[in-house]
N, CA, C and O of each residue as an XYZ file, in Angstrom:
400
protein
N     -18.409     25.467    -39.690
C     -18.803     25.318    -38.310
C     -19.274     23.880    -38.081
O     -19.926     23.281    -38.936
N     -18.937     23.351    -36.927
C     -19.294     21.980    -36.571
C     -20.742     21.919    -36.105
O     -21.176     22.749    -35.306
N     -21.481     20.950    -36.597
C     -22.870     20.784    -36.192
C     -22.942     19.793    -35.028
O     -22.286     18.752    -35.052
N     -23.739     20.122    -34.015
C     -23.873     19.277    -32.837
C     -25.150     18.466    -32.942
O     -26.225     18.999    -33.217
N     -25.013     17.170    -32.718
C     -26.173     16.284    -32.697
C     -26.785     16.345    -31.302
O     -26.309     15.683    -30.379
N     -27.835     17.138    -31.152
C     -28.438     17.362    -29.836
C     -29.015     16.098    -29.226
O     -29.193     16.038    -28.009
N     -29.312     15.085    -30.030
C     -29.864     13.842    -29.499
C     -28.828     13.080    -28.671
O     -29.185     12.197    -27.891
N     -27.551     13.416    -28.838
C     -26.491     12.742    -28.095
C     -26.064     13.503    -26.844
O     -25.213     13.033    -26.089
N     -26.651     14.672    -26.625
C     -26.334     15.446    -25.427
C     -27.051     14.858    -24.219
O     -28.115     14.251    -24.345
N     -26.469     15.041    -23.083
C     -27.072     14.569    -21.843
C     -26.934     15.666    -20.796
O     -26.211     16.642    -21.001
N     -27.620     15.506    -19.686
C     -27.474     16.479    -18.606
C     -27.071     15.763    -17.325
O     -27.116     14.535    -17.248
N     -26.685     16.521    -16.344
C     -26.181     15.943    -15.089
C     -27.241     15.077    -14.416
O     -26.923     14.015    -13.881
N     -28.474     15.511    -14.438
C     -29.539     14.748    -13.777
C     -29.684     13.356    -14.377
O     -29.847     12.382    -13.643
N     -29.626     13.251    -15.690
C     -29.770     11.928    -16.304
C     -28.566     11.038    -15.993
O     -28.718      9.828    -15.829
N     -27.384     11.626    -15.911
C     -26.185     10.857    -15.564
C     -26.294     10.357    -14.123
O     -26.025      9.188    -13.848
N     -26.689     11.244    -13.204
C     -26.826     10.849    -11.805
C     -27.908      9.782    -11.631
O     -27.725      8.831    -10.871
N     -29.015      9.933    -12.322
C     -30.100      8.959    -12.229
C     -29.646      7.599    -12.748
O     -29.955      6.568    -12.150
N     -28.922      7.597    -13.849
C     -28.437      6.331    -14.412
C     -27.453      5.652    -13.462
O     -27.466      4.428    -13.333
N     -26.612      6.425    -12.805
C     -25.573      5.838    -11.957
C     -26.043      5.550    -10.538
O     -25.687      4.516     -9.973
N     -26.852      6.462     -9.937
C     -27.212      6.346     -8.524
C     -28.703      6.172     -8.262
O     -29.112      6.003     -7.114
N     -29.501      6.211     -9.292
C     -30.941      6.063     -9.109
C     -31.647      7.404     -9.060
O     -31.022      8.465     -9.042
N     -32.957      7.324     -9.040
C     -33.791      8.522     -9.050
C     -33.645      9.290     -7.736
O     -33.303      8.704     -6.708
N     -33.903     10.597     -7.769
C     -33.883     11.379     -6.522
C     -34.815     10.754     -5.496
O     -35.928     10.339     -5.820
N     -34.345     10.692     -4.254
C     -35.155     10.129     -3.185
C     -34.863      8.669     -2.887
O     -35.245      8.170     -1.829
N     -34.191      7.972     -3.800
C     -33.856      6.570     -3.549
C     -32.663      6.501     -2.604
O     -31.897      7.458     -2.493
N     -32.508      5.376     -1.929
C     -31.418      5.218     -0.954
C     -30.038      5.418     -1.579
O     -29.221      6.135     -1.001
N     -29.741      4.814     -2.739
C     -28.409      5.023     -3.318
C     -28.154      6.489     -3.694
O     -27.039      6.989     -3.543
N     -29.184      7.166     -4.180
C     -29.039      8.571     -4.566
C     -28.804      9.442     -3.335
O     -27.975     10.352     -3.359
N     -29.545      9.156     -2.250
C     -29.353      9.917     -1.011
C     -27.945      9.724     -0.474
O     -27.308     10.675     -0.019
N     -27.458      8.476     -0.529
C     -26.098      8.196     -0.051
C     -25.073      8.963     -0.871
O     -24.130      9.527     -0.316
N     -25.253      8.990     -2.200
C     -24.343      9.746     -3.060
C     -24.385     11.231     -2.719
O     -23.338     11.868     -2.598
N     -25.583     11.786     -2.563
C     -25.723     13.216     -2.283
C     -25.105     13.587     -0.939
O     -24.511     14.658     -0.811
N     -25.234     12.720      0.062
C     -24.627     12.979      1.371
C     -23.107     12.974      1.269
O     -22.436     13.821      1.860
N     -22.570     12.023      0.523
C     -21.117     11.946      0.344
C     -20.604     13.162     -0.436
O     -19.551     13.712     -0.113
N     -21.348     13.574     -1.457
C     -20.958     14.741     -2.249
C     -20.977     16.001     -1.389
O     -20.095     16.852     -1.505
N     -21.972     16.115     -0.537
C     -22.066     17.292      0.333
C     -20.918     17.306      1.346
O     -20.341     18.361      1.610
N     -20.587     16.155      1.908
C     -19.475     16.073      2.852
C     -18.172     16.478      2.167
O     -17.352     17.187      2.750
N     -17.987     16.029      0.937
C     -16.783     16.377      0.183
C     -16.737     17.887     -0.069
O     -15.688     18.514      0.081
N     -17.871     18.464     -0.450
C     -17.965     19.895     -0.740
C     -17.536     20.727      0.474
O     -16.729     21.647      0.344
N     -18.076     20.404      1.642
C     -17.724     21.166      2.840
C     -16.274     20.938      3.236
O     -15.616     21.850      3.736
N     -15.772     19.727      3.015
C     -14.371     19.444      3.283
C     -13.446     20.283      2.428
O     -12.416     20.760      2.904
N     -13.808     20.467      1.163
C     -13.000     21.284      0.248
C     -12.992     22.739      0.707
O     -11.958     23.405      0.661
N     -14.137     23.225      1.145
C     -14.212     24.609      1.638
C     -13.272     24.802      2.825
O     -12.522     25.776      2.877
N     -13.316     23.872      3.774
C     -12.461     23.983      4.954
C     -10.986     23.834      4.580
O     -10.142     24.576      5.084
N     -10.676     22.892      3.711
C      -9.276     22.686      3.295
C      -8.730     23.920      2.592
O      -7.620     24.366      2.880
N      -9.516     24.471      1.669
C      -9.051     25.651      0.939
C      -8.801     26.828      1.879
O      -7.832     27.567      1.706
N      -9.660     27.000      2.857
C      -9.470     28.092      3.821
C      -8.226     27.840      4.674
O      -7.457     28.763      4.941
N      -8.031     26.585      5.101
C      -6.843     26.259      5.895
C      -5.581     26.568      5.110
O      -4.634     27.141      5.649
N      -5.565     26.194      3.849
C      -4.396     26.449      3.008
C      -4.204     27.944      2.769
O      -3.077     28.436      2.721
N      -5.312     28.657      2.621
C      -5.250     30.104      2.438
C      -4.567     30.766      3.632
O      -3.837     31.745      3.477
N      -4.810     30.224      4.819
C      -4.192     30.749      6.044
C      -2.801     30.163      6.284
O      -2.157     30.469      7.287
N      -2.342     29.316      5.355
C      -1.025     28.665      5.460
C      -0.898     27.884      6.768
O       0.129     27.929      7.445
N      -1.958     27.178      7.096
C      -2.016     26.392      8.319
C      -1.937     24.904      7.948
O      -2.536     24.474      6.962
N      -1.208     24.136      8.730
C      -1.143     22.696      8.487
C      -2.337     22.006      9.139
O      -3.027     22.587      9.977
N      -2.566     20.765      8.742
C      -3.616     19.982      9.394
C      -3.301     19.786     10.871
O      -4.206     19.787     11.706
N      -2.050     19.621     11.187
C      -1.635     19.449     12.587
C      -1.974     20.703     13.391
O      -2.519     20.608     14.491
N      -1.655     21.873     12.847
C      -1.942     23.130     13.550
C      -3.443     23.309     13.752
O      -3.883     23.720     14.826
N      -4.220     23.005     12.730
C      -5.671     23.129     12.849
C      -6.205     22.147     13.885
O      -7.041     22.507     14.714
N      -5.732     20.930     13.838
C      -6.174     19.915     14.804
C      -5.868     20.353     16.231
O      -6.684     20.152     17.130
N      -4.706     20.944     16.441
C      -4.342     21.416     17.781
C      -5.275     22.542     18.229
O      -5.684     22.580     19.389
N      -5.611     23.450     17.328
C      -6.512     24.560     17.677
C      -7.903     24.053     18.042
O      -8.570     24.600     18.921
N      -8.327     22.998     17.351
C      -9.673     22.471     17.536
C      -9.725     21.423     18.643
O     -10.794     21.139     19.184
N      -8.572     20.849     18.979
C      -8.529     19.822     20.014
C      -8.912     18.448     19.497
O      -9.613     17.693     20.169
N      -8.447     18.133     18.301
C      -8.743     16.838     17.692
C      -7.486     16.288     17.034
O      -6.421     16.903     17.105
N      -7.609     15.152     16.406
C      -6.463     14.520     15.742
C      -6.321     15.016     14.306
O      -7.313     15.355     13.661
N      -5.085     15.057     13.807
C      -4.828     15.448     12.426
C      -5.567     14.519     11.467
O      -6.068     14.962     10.434
N      -5.635     13.237     11.805
C      -6.307     12.274     10.923
C      -7.792     12.607     10.762
O      -8.367     12.376      9.698
N      -8.415     13.149     11.813
C      -9.820     13.558     11.725
C      -9.971     14.726     10.752
O     -10.895     14.749      9.939
N      -9.067     15.686     10.838
C      -9.088     16.825      9.911
C      -8.908     16.317      8.484
O      -9.601     16.773      7.574
N      -7.990     15.385      8.281
C      -7.746     14.828      6.946
C      -8.993     14.140      6.410
O      -9.336     14.311      5.241
N      -9.681     13.360      7.251
C     -10.897     12.671      6.807
C     -11.995     13.666      6.456
O     -12.741     13.455      5.500
N     -12.099     14.742      7.218
C     -13.097     15.774      6.912
C     -12.784     16.413      5.571
O     -13.674     16.580      4.738
N     -11.537     16.768      5.359
C     -11.146     17.441      4.120
C     -11.340     16.551      2.895
O     -11.534     17.058      1.790
N     -11.292     15.254      3.073
C     -11.513     14.317      1.965
C     -12.979     13.925      1.826
O     -13.346     13.211      0.893
N     -13.823     14.390      2.757
C     -15.234     14.037      2.723
C     -15.487     12.605      3.139
O     -16.492     12.012      2.748
N     -14.589     12.044      3.925
C     -14.687     10.638      4.304
C     -15.398     10.408      5.627
O     -15.578      9.261      6.037
N     -15.802     11.468      6.297
C     -16.482     11.310      7.581
C     -17.671     12.247      7.650
O     -17.690     13.305      7.021
N     -18.644     11.845      8.413
C     -19.836     12.660      8.607
C     -19.557     13.616      9.760
O     -19.456     13.197     10.913
N     -19.435     14.879      9.449
C     -19.063     15.871     10.456
C     -20.317     16.453     11.114
O     -21.286     16.794     10.436
N     -20.282     16.558     12.417
C     -21.387     17.170     13.146
C     -21.315     18.686     12.985
O     -20.239     19.247     12.778
N     -22.451     19.331     13.082
C     -22.507     20.782     12.941
C     -21.610     21.463     13.964
O     -20.934     22.438     13.636
N     -21.593     20.968     15.196
C     -20.762     21.591     16.228
C     -19.279     21.507     15.859
O     -18.530     22.458     16.084
N     -18.855     20.379     15.297
C     -17.458     20.231     14.875
C     -17.156     21.144     13.697
O     -16.100     21.774     13.645
N     -18.082     21.212     12.758
C     -17.894     22.081     11.591
C     -17.715     23.533     12.042
O     -16.810     24.226     11.577
N     -18.571     23.980     12.938
C     -18.497     25.367     13.403
C     -17.226     25.624     14.200
O     -16.642     26.702     14.094
N     -16.790     24.654     14.994
C     -15.541     24.796     15.756
C     -14.347     24.927     14.814
O     -13.469     25.763     15.026
N     -14.321     24.097     13.777
C     -13.234     24.159     12.795
C     -13.308     25.474     12.022
O     -12.292     26.140     11.822
N     -14.500     25.840     11.594
C     -14.671     27.085     10.848
C     -14.213     28.280     11.687
O     -13.565     29.189     11.169
N     -14.545     28.280     12.970
C     -14.116     29.375     13.857
C     -12.594     29.419     13.942
O     -12.001     30.498     13.911
N     -11.963     28.255     14.049
C     -10.496     28.194     14.107
C      -9.875     28.710     12.809
O      -8.741     29.189     12.796
N     -10.637     28.604     11.720
C     -10.168     29.089     10.421
C     -10.616     30.530     10.153
O     -10.492     31.034      9.036
N     -11.137     31.181     11.195
C     -11.584     32.577     11.106
C     -12.681     32.772     10.065
O     -12.710     33.767      9.341
N     -13.572     31.805     10.013
C     -14.735     31.896      9.127
C     -15.931     32.245     10.003
O     -16.105     31.677     11.081
N     -16.741     33.164      9.546
C     -17.901     33.570     10.313
C     -19.169     33.280      9.529
O     -19.198     33.369      8.302
N     -20.204     32.935     10.256
C     -21.503     32.659      9.653
C     -22.525     33.553     10.320
O     -22.521     33.708     11.541
N     -23.387     34.132      9.535
C     -24.449     34.927     10.117
C     -25.767     34.243      9.840
O     -25.959     33.666      8.770
N     -26.685     34.302     10.801
C     -27.963     33.623     10.623
C     -28.780     34.256      9.491
O     -28.713     35.459      9.237
N     -29.525     33.424      8.846
C     -30.417     33.885      7.782
C     -31.836     33.692      8.279
O     -32.219     32.583      8.654
N     -32.599     34.734      8.285
C     -33.976     34.668      8.746
C     -34.886     34.707      7.534
O     -34.771     35.576      6.669
N     -35.782     33.755      7.493
C     -36.716     33.689      6.354
C     -38.028     34.331      6.688
O     -38.929     34.367      5.851
C-alpha cells in the first residue's frame, strides 16, 4: 500500500488564499463573485440544454439578445435578480420562498 505524506496535502481554502487573498479582501471577493456568476450560468445553460432550447430561442422568449444569454452562461456578466428570474421562468424553473 502506498503511504501518503500528509504534510504535502493542501485544502481548497489554502489554495484560494494563496491565489486570491484572505476571505474578505477585495481580490477574494471579486473571485467569489465571478465564481458565483459562473455557477448560476451553468445551472441555466444545463436547464436550457435539457429542454433542447437554443440560446436564440431562449433570448426570444426573454426578450433579450442571444449574446446576453451567452455571456450569462459563461459567467461573464453580472445578472440582475429580475433577469435571472425571467430566464428561469422561461426555462420552466420554479423557486419557492424559504422562510427562516
